[in-house]
C-alpha positions as CSV (number, residue, x, y, z in Angstrom):
1,K,-29.2,35.3,-30.8
2,A,-29.9,39.1,-31.2
3,L,-33.5,39.8,-32.2
4,D,-35.2,43.0,-33.4
5,T,-38.4,44.3,-31.9
6,Y,-40.5,41.9,-33.7
7,G,-38.5,38.7,-33.1
8,N,-36.5,38.6,-36.3
9,T,-32.8,37.8,-36.1
10,A,-30.8,41.1,-36.2
11,T,-28.2,40.0,-38.8
12,S,-26.4,43.4,-38.5
13,Y,-25.6,42.5,-34.8
14,T,-22.2,41.0,-35.7
15,G,-18.5,40.9,-34.7
16,S,-17.3,40.8,-31.0
17,H,-19.8,41.9,-28.3
18,N,-19.0,42.3,-24.6
19,L,-21.7,40.3,-22.8
20,T,-22.3,39.8,-19.1
21,F,-23.9,36.6,-17.8
22,A,-25.7,36.6,-14.4
23,A,-28.0,34.8,-11.8
24,A,-26.1,31.5,-11.4
25,H,-24.4,31.1,-8.0
26,S,-21.1,29.7,-6.9
27,S,-20.7,26.5,-5.0
28,G,-17.8,26.9,-2.6
29,S,-14.8,28.1,-4.6
30,F,-16.3,27.0,-7.9
31,N,-17.8,29.9,-9.9
32,P,-20.2,29.7,-12.8
33,T,-18.4,30.6,-16.1
34,V,-18.9,31.1,-19.8
35,S,-16.0,30.6,-22.2
36,N,-15.2,33.7,-24.4
37,A,-14.3,33.8,-28.1
38,S,-10.7,32.8,-27.2
39,G,-11.8,29.8,-25.1
40,T,-11.0,31.5,-21.6
41,A,-13.7,30.5,-19.0
42,T,-14.9,33.9,-17.6
43,N,-16.8,34.2,-14.3
44,F,-20.5,35.3,-14.3
45,G,-20.6,39.0,-13.6
46,S,-17.5,39.7,-15.7
47,T,-17.4,41.0,-19.2
48,T,-17.2,38.1,-21.7
49,A,-16.2,38.8,-25.3
50,I,-18.5,36.7,-27.7
51,T,-18.3,36.7,-31.4
52,F,-21.5,37.0,-33.5
53,T,-22.0,36.3,-37.1
54,N,-25.2,37.5,-38.7
55,G,-26.9,38.1,-35.4
56,Q,-26.1,34.8,-33.8
57,A,-23.2,33.4,-31.6
58,T,-22.5,29.6,-31.6
59,V,-19.8,27.5,-29.8
60,S,-16.7,26.5,-31.6
61,G,-15.0,23.7,-29.9
62,T,-14.7,24.9,-26.2
63,S,-14.9,28.7,-27.1
64,N,-17.5,31.3,-27.7
65,G,-20.2,30.4,-25.1
66,V,-19.6,27.2,-23.2
67,M,-21.4,27.6,-19.9
68,T,-20.3,25.6,-16.8
69,L,-22.4,25.7,-13.7
70,Y,-21.7,24.1,-10.3
71,K,-24.3,24.8,-7.8
72,V,-27.4,22.6,-7.7
73,E,-30.3,24.9,-8.3
74,T,-32.9,26.0,-10.8
75,V,-32.0,29.5,-11.9
76,N,-32.9,32.0,-14.7
77,I,-29.6,32.7,-16.6
78,T,-29.6,36.3,-18.0
79,V,-27.3,37.9,-20.6
80,T,-26.9,41.5,-21.5
81,D,-24.6,43.7,-23.6
82,G,-25.4,46.6,-21.3
83,T,-28.3,47.8,-23.6
84,I,-30.2,44.8,-24.6
85,S,-30.8,41.5,-22.6
86,N,-32.7,38.3,-22.6
87,G,-35.3,39.6,-20.1
88,T,-36.2,37.4,-17.3
89,G,-33.6,34.7,-18.4
90,L,-33.4,31.1,-19.5
91,S,-34.5,28.7,-16.8
92,V,-31.7,26.1,-16.2
93,T,-31.9,23.3,-13.6
94,V,-28.6,21.9,-12.4
95,S,-28.5,18.4,-11.0
96,Q,-25.8,17.1,-8.6
97,G,-23.0,14.8,-9.7
98,T,-22.1,11.5,-8.2
99,A,-20.7,11.3,-4.6
100,A,-17.1,12.3,-4.4
101,T,-16.4,12.9,-0.7
102,L,-18.2,12.5,2.7
103,S,-18.7,15.3,5.1
104,L,-18.8,14.5,8.9
105,S,-20.3,16.8,11.6
106,A,-21.2,16.3,15.1
107,A,-23.6,17.6,17.7
108,T,-20.5,18.8,19.6
109,T,-16.8,18.6,18.8
110,T,-16.0,18.9,22.6
111,P,-17.9,15.8,24.0
112,T,-17.3,14.4,27.5
113,A,-15.7,10.9,27.7
114,G,-18.4,8.2,27.5
115,A,-21.1,10.5,26.4
116,G,-23.0,9.9,23.1
117,D,-22.4,12.4,20.3
118,N,-24.9,12.5,17.4
119,L,-23.1,12.5,14.0
120,T,-24.5,13.8,10.5
121,I,-22.8,12.2,7.5
122,T,-23.4,13.8,4.2
123,A,-22.3,12.7,0.7
124,L,-21.0,15.5,-1.5
125,D,-20.3,15.7,-5.3
126,S,-17.0,17.1,-6.5
127,Y,-18.4,20.7,-6.1
128,G,-19.8,20.5,-2.7
129,N,-23.4,19.7,-3.6
130,Q,-25.3,17.1,-1.6
131,A,-25.3,13.9,-3.7
132,T,-28.9,12.9,-3.2
133,A,-28.5,9.6,-5.1
134,Y,-26.2,8.3,-2.4
135,T,-28.9,6.6,-0.5
136,G,-29.9,3.4,1.3
137,S,-27.6,1.4,3.6
138,K,-23.9,2.1,3.3
139,N,-21.1,0.2,5.0
140,L,-18.8,2.7,6.7
141,T,-15.6,2.4,8.7
142,F,-14.7,5.0,11.4
143,S,-11.2,5.6,12.5
144,G,-8.9,8.2,14.2
145,A,-9.9,7.8,17.8
146,S,-8.1,5.6,20.4
147,A,-9.2,3.2,23.1
148,I,-8.3,3.7,26.8
149,G,-8.0,0.5,28.7
150,S,-10.9,-1.7,27.7
151,F,-13.0,1.2,26.4
152,T,-13.0,1.3,22.7
153,P,-14.6,4.1,20.5
154,T,-17.8,3.2,18.8
155,V,-20.6,4.4,16.5
156,T,-24.1,3.0,16.5
157,N,-25.2,1.3,13.3
158,A,-28.7,1.6,11.8
159,S,-29.9,-1.1,14.2
160,G,-28.7,0.8,17.3
161,T,-25.7,-1.6,18.0
162,A,-22.4,0.1,19.1
163,V,-19.8,-1.0,16.6
164,A,-16.1,-0.4,17.5
165,F,-14.0,1.9,15.4
166,G,-12.2,0.0,12.6
167,S,-15.2,-2.3,12.0
168,T,-17.8,-2.0,9.3
169,T,-20.7,0.0,10.4
170,S,-24.0,-0.1,8.5
171,I,-25.4,3.4,8.2
172,T,-28.6,4.2,6.3
173,F,-28.6,7.4,4.1
174,T,-31.7,9.3,2.8
175,G,-31.2,11.7,-0.1
176,G,-27.5,11.8,0.4
177,Q,-27.5,12.3,4.2
178,A,-27.4,10.0,7.4
179,T,-28.8,11.4,10.6
180,V,-29.4,9.9,14.0
181,S,-32.7,8.3,14.9
182,G,-33.0,7.8,18.7
183,S,-29.8,6.0,19.6
184,S,-29.2,4.5,16.1
185,N,-27.6,5.4,12.9
186,G,-24.6,7.4,14.0
187,V,-24.3,8.1,17.8
188,M,-20.5,8.2,18.4
189,T,-19.1,7.5,21.9
190,L,-15.4,8.4,22.7
191,Y,-13.6,7.6,25.8
192,K,-10.0,8.8,25.7
193,A,-9.6,12.4,26.7
194,V,-7.5,13.6,23.6
195,T,-7.9,15.6,20.4
196,S,-8.6,13.3,17.5
197,S,-9.3,13.6,13.8
198,I,-12.4,11.4,13.1
199,V,-12.3,9.8,9.6
200,V,-15.1,8.0,7.9
201,S,-14.9,6.0,4.6
202,D,-17.1,3.7,2.6
203,G,-13.9,2.2,1.1
204,T,-14.0,4.6,-1.8
205,I,-14.7,8.1,-0.6
206,T,-13.9,9.8,2.8
207,N,-14.1,12.9,4.7
208,G,-10.4,13.6,4.0
209,S,-8.3,14.6,6.9
210,G,-11.1,14.1,9.3
211,L,-13.3,16.0,11.8
212,S,-11.5,17.4,14.8
213,V,-13.0,16.3,18.1
214,T,-11.6,17.1,21.5
215,V,-12.8,14.8,24.4
216,S,-12.8,16.1,27.9
217,Q,-12.5,13.8,30.9
218,K,-15.5,12.8,33.0
219,A,-15.6,14.2,36.5
220,A,-14.5,11.8,39.3
221,D,-17.5,10.0,40.7
222,S,-18.6,6.7,42.3
223,G,-18.1,5.0,39.0
224,G,-14.5,6.2,38.9
225,S,-11.5,5.2,40.9
226,L,-8.2,6.3,42.5
227,T,-4.8,5.0,41.5
228,L,-1.9,4.8,43.9
229,S,1.8,4.2,43.2
230,A,5.0,4.6,45.2
231,V,8.6,5.2,44.4
232,T,9.2,1.7,45.9
233,T,6.8,-1.0,46.9
234,T,9.6,-2.5,49.2
235,P,10.5,0.3,51.5
236,T,12.7,0.0,54.5
237,A,11.0,0.4,57.9
238,G,10.8,4.0,58.9
239,A,12.1,5.4,55.5
240,G,10.0,7.8,53.5
241,D,8.3,6.6,50.2
242,N,6.9,9.1,47.8
243,L,3.5,8.3,46.7
244,T,1.5,9.4,43.6
């Protein structure tokens, strides 16, 4: 609404006016927008043509002033035509949506075989905001890493028990995020020295293609061993036999 100096609606402010909206922030690739008079969503910071009638602009369908915000924040939305503005702005508080994906990070993505690696698991809404309503105990399944011999990749549950990949692991979330406590609630241990994509799922949402982790071998020590093989284990007396 256009106002005169005394707060009256300035009815002569009519027709198309080029306005610029500001102050709201992007969330990842999602930019705040306002639809122009033709219904095109225009990014904040760009000129937006809005049609006024007798000093006021109102929405028609999806045109002429539909604002869409993505970043969870409290922000003062300002609008200006280059000469007049709404001053300090309109305070708007954006809340997060429901959990749509999981994000997985690790203390290190280059762990040594057999060493514990602390995970952080975050629930995100469709626009990358932390989904704080995703809280309490969640049954997650980890996958993507392979066993070597009898050593199976594991993640500790909320009670500190190491649970094998592929099995349900109970993890506790607070405000949309799960972090390690001591040796509980997300300590991952991998054994096979390869690069793997670690995937976590609650059966509905996942971390997509996974977190790339490269495991390096542990140094040979008293807990390790040597293996010995030969071209033949039935050599003839005096004949050379190549060992590996």
